[in-house]
C-alpha positions as protocol buffer text, in pm:
chain_id: "A"
residue {
  index: 1
  type: MET
  ca { x: 1535 y: -269 z: 1158 }
}
residue {
  index: 2
  type: LYS
  ca { x: 1843 y: -500 z: 1071 }
}
residue {
  index: 3
  type: ALA
  ca { x: 1901 y: -225 z: 784 }
}
residue {
  index: 4
  type: GLU
  ca { x: 1873 y: 94 z: 963 }
}
residue {
  index: 5
  type: VAL
  ca { x: 2140 y: -30 z: 1296 }
}
residue {
  index: 6
  type: ARG
  ca { x: 2414 y: -78 z: 1067 }
}
residue {
  index: 7
  type: GLY
  ca { x: 2310 y: 268 z: 847 }
}
residue {
  index: 8
  type: GLU
  ca { x: 2185 y: 137 z: 559 }
}
residue {
  index: 9
  type: PRO
  ca { x: 1855 y: 398 z: 552 }
}
residue {
  index: 10
  type: GLU
  ca { x: 1775 y: 318 z: 214 }
}
residue {
  index: 11
  type: GLU
  ca { x: 1819 y: -44 z: 264 }
}
residue {
  index: 12
  type: ALA
  ca { x: 1568 y: -21 z: 550 }
}
residue {
  index: 13
  type: GLU
  ca { x: 1343 y: 148 z: 353 }
}
residue {
  index: 14
  type: ARG
  ca { x: 1361 y: -49 z: 112 }
}
residue {
  index: 15
  type: LEU
  ca { x: 1226 y: -343 z: 293 }
}
residue {
  index: 16
  type: LEU
  ca { x: 991 y: -191 z: 505 }
}
residue {
  index: 17
  type: ARG
  ca { x: 802 y: -38 z: 188 }
}
residue {
  index: 18
  type: ARG
  ca { x: 800 y: -412 z: 25 }
}
residue {
  index: 19
  type: ALA
  ca { x: 626 y: -566 z: 385 }
}
residue {
  index: 20
  type: ALA
  ca { x: 385 y: -267 z: 421 }
}
residue {
  index: 21
  type: GLU
  ca { x: 291 y: -327 z: 33 }
}
residue {
  index: 22
  type: ALA
  ca { x: 274 y: -679 z: 120 }
}
residue {
  index: 23
  type: GLY
  ca { x: -7 y: -574 z: 374 }
}
residue {
  index: 24
  type: ASP
  ca { x: 231 y: -557 z: 738 }
}
residue {
  index: 25
  type: VAL
  ca { x: -24 y: -301 z: 910 }
}
residue {
  index: 26
  type: GLU
  ca { x: 329 y: -223 z: 1114 }
}
residue {
  index: 27
  type: SER
  ca { x: 530 y: -193 z: 838 }
}
residue {
  index: 28
  type: MET
  ca { x: 245 y: 130 z: 697 }
}
residue {
  index: 29
  type: TRP
  ca { x: 332 y: 312 z: 1007 }
}
residue {
  index: 30
  type: GLU
  ca { x: 689 y: 246 z: 990 }
}
residue {
  index: 31
  type: MET
  ca { x: 700 y: 376 z: 597 }
}
residue {
  index: 32
  type: GLY
  ca { x: 541 y: 725 z: 767 }
}
residue {
  index: 33
  type: ARG
  ca { x: 787 y: 798 z: 1018 }
}
residue {
  index: 34
  type: PRO
  ca { x: 1036 y: 875 z: 745 }
}
residue {
  index: 35
  type: ALA
  ca { x: 841 y: 1012 z: 518 }
}
residue {
  index: 36
  type: GLU
  ca { x: 787 y: 1313 z: 805 }
}
residue {
  index: 37
  type: ASN
  ca { x: 1135 y: 1342 z: 948 }
}
residue {
  index: 38
  type: ARG
  ca { x: 1276 y: 1355 z: 590 }
}
residue {
  index: 39
  type: ASP
  ca { x: 947 y: 1567 z: 361 }
}
residue {
  index: 40
  type: GLY
  ca { x: 760 y: 1692 z: 720 }
}
residue {
  index: 41
  type: LEU
  ca { x: 366 y: 1589 z: 736 }
}
residue {
  index: 42
  type: PRO
  ca { x: 205 y: 1577 z: 333 }
}
residue {
  index: 43
  type: PRO
  ca { x: 426 y: 1299 z: 195 }
}
residue {
  index: 44
  type: SER
  ca { x: 388 y: 1090 z: 521 }
}
residue {
  index: 45
  type: GLU
  ca { x: -28 y: 1082 z: 517 }
}
residue {
  index: 46
  type: PRO
  ca { x: -61 y: 787 z: 259 }
}
residue {
  index: 47
  type: TRP
  ca { x: 90 y: 611 z: 539 }
}
residue {
  index: 48
  type: PHE
  ca { x: -35 y: 676 z: 811 }
}
residue {
  index: 49
  type: ARG
  ca { x: -400 y: 661 z: 640 }
}
residue {
  index: 50
  type: MET
  ca { x: -326 y: 301 z: 521 }
}
residue {
  index: 51
  type: ALA
  ca { x: -211 y: 209 z: 866 }
}
residue {
  index: 52
  type: ALA
  ca { x: -478 y: 347 z: 1060 }
}
residue {
  index: 53
  type: GLU
  ca { x: -760 y: 201 z: 753 }
}
residue {
  index: 54
  type: HIS
  ca { x: -567 y: -155 z: 837 }
}
residue {
  index: 55
  type: GLY
  ca { x: -651 y: -39 z: 1232 }
}
residue {
  index: 56
  type: HIS
  ca { x: -350 y: 51 z: 1377 }
}
residue {
  index: 57
  type: VAL
  ca { x: -413 y: 198 z: 1669 }
}
residue {
  index: 58
  type: VAL
  ca { x: -150 y: 504 z: 1723 }
}
residue {
  index: 59
  type: ALA
  ca { x: -262 y: 557 z: 1334 }
}
residue {
  index: 60
  type: ARG
  ca { x: -667 y: 602 z: 1355 }
}
residue {
  index: 61
  type: GLN
  ca { x: -610 y: 820 z: 1632 }
}
residue {
  index: 62
  type: MET
  ca { x: -442 y: 1105 z: 1446 }
}
residue {
  index: 63
  type: PHE
  ca { x: -689 y: 1129 z: 1174 }
}
residue {
  index: 64
  type: ALA
  ca { x: -951 y: 1177 z: 1481 }
}
residue {
  index: 65
  type: PRO
  ca { x: -1137 y: 1544 z: 1458 }
}
residue {
  index: 66
  type: GLY
  ca { x: -886 y: 1748 z: 1621 }
}
residue {
  index: 67
  type: ASP
  ca { x: -644 y: 1562 z: 1572 }
}
residue {
  index: 68
  type: LEU
  ca { x: -268 y: 1589 z: 1349 }
}
residue {
  index: 69
  type: PHE
  ca { x: -416 y: 1554 z: 974 }
}
residue {
  index: 70
  type: ASN
  ca { x: -816 y: 1613 z: 1024 }
}
residue {
  index: 71
  type: ARG
  ca { x: -787 y: 1935 z: 1290 }
}
residue {
  index: 72
  type: ASP
  ca { x: -1102 y: 2082 z: 1126 }
}
residue {
  index: 73
  type: GLY
  ca { x: -1286 y: 1737 z: 1171 }
}
residue {
  index: 74
  type: ASP
  ca { x: -1310 y: 1722 z: 746 }
}
residue {
  index: 75
  type: ASN
  ca { x: -1019 y: 1436 z: 693 }
}
residue {
  index: 76
  type: ALA
  ca { x: -1155 y: 1183 z: 832 }
}
residue {
  index: 77
  type: LEU
  ca { x: -1120 y: 836 z: 733 }
}
């Protein structure tokens, strides 16, 4: 977060990616946010799915039937 505040988004994302790949669930969630803001929903899905699979409550909701990544009920966790 310090890198983000300093105006270093690439460094912030690099550090988040490292933490996410090390298993930090909140970092997995946070990696989905810049991907979504930069490239839209499809590229953010793997990060949000990873967070959901590791128990992130908000991310899990995104994959509930009828929600953002599971509108038709065919994209469950």
